[in-house]
C-alpha positions in Angstrom: 0.2 -0.3 0.2 1.6 3.6 -0.7 2.2 5.6 1.8 -0.5 8.5 1.9 0.5 12.8 2.8 -2.2 14.6 4.1 -2.1 17.8 6.0 -4.2 18.4 9.7 -4.2 20.4 12.4 -2.0 20.3 15.4 -2.1 22.1 18.4 -3.4 25.5 15.9 -1.3 24.5 12.8 -1.5 22.7 9.8 1.5 20.3 9.5 2.3 18.1 6.5 2.4 14.1 7.9 2.6 11.2 6.1 -0.1 7.9 6.8 1.9 4.8 8.1 -0.4 1.6 8.2 0.5 -0.6 10.6 2.2 -4.4 9.0 1.9 -6.2 12.8 -0.3 -4.7 16.7 -0.3 -6.4 19.9 -2.7 -5.3 21.9 -3.4 -5.9 25.3 -5.9 -5.2 27.9 -5.1 -3.3 31.2 -7.4 -5.2 33.9 -9.1 -2.9 36.8 -11.1 -4.0 40.2 -13.2 -1.7 41.2 -14.6 -0.7 44.0 -17.8 -1.1 43.2 -17.3 -5.0 42.9 -16.9 -5.2 39.5 -13.9 -5.8 36.8 -12.8 -4.1 33.8 -10.7 -4.4 31.0 -9.5 -1.3 29.1 -6.9 -1.4 25.8 -6.1 1.5 23.3 -6.2 0.8 20.1 -4.2 2.8 17.5 -6.8 4.2 15.0 -3.5 6.4 12.6 -0.5 6.2 13.2 1.2 9.5 11.6 4.4 10.4 11.1 5.4 14.1 11.1 7.2 14.8 7.6 10.5 16.8 8.5 10.5 16.6 12.2 12.6 15.2 14.5 13.4 14.5 18.4 17.0 15.6 19.5 18.1 11.9 18.9 17.5 12.1 15.1 14.6 9.7 15.5 11.0 11.1 13.3 8.3 12.7 15.5 5.1 10.4 15.1 1.1 11.1 15.9 -1.2 8.4 17.1 -4.6 9.2 16.9 -5.8 6.9 19.4 -9.3 5.3 20.5 -10.4 3.5 23.7 -11.6 -0.1 24.2 -13.3 -0.9 27.1 -15.2 -4.5 28.6 -16.9 -5.5 31.6 -15.4 -8.8 32.9 -17.5 -8.9 35.7 -20.0 -6.8 37.3 -22.4 -7.5 40.6 -25.4 -8.7 40.2 -27.2 -6.0 42.2 -25.4 -3.2 39.2 -27.0 -5.4 36.5 -30.2 -4.3 34.8 -33.2 -7.0 35.7 
């Protein structure tokens, strides 16, 4: 797939970026046990990965913007909290 160049607005400035498709992903859930007895699982999924054209960290590596979306699932909830 060809890399796609585009312009986005970031912190009030328009910047040139290249959309970089992921070829592999390892996504993991974080698990939380809550005081109300529920257990939830949360992970962040990258929806788009953009390399900022011509911008680099002090060590010379390219800068990226990663757009994400949270995924939340309820692993377990007490019966009294569930709708009957």
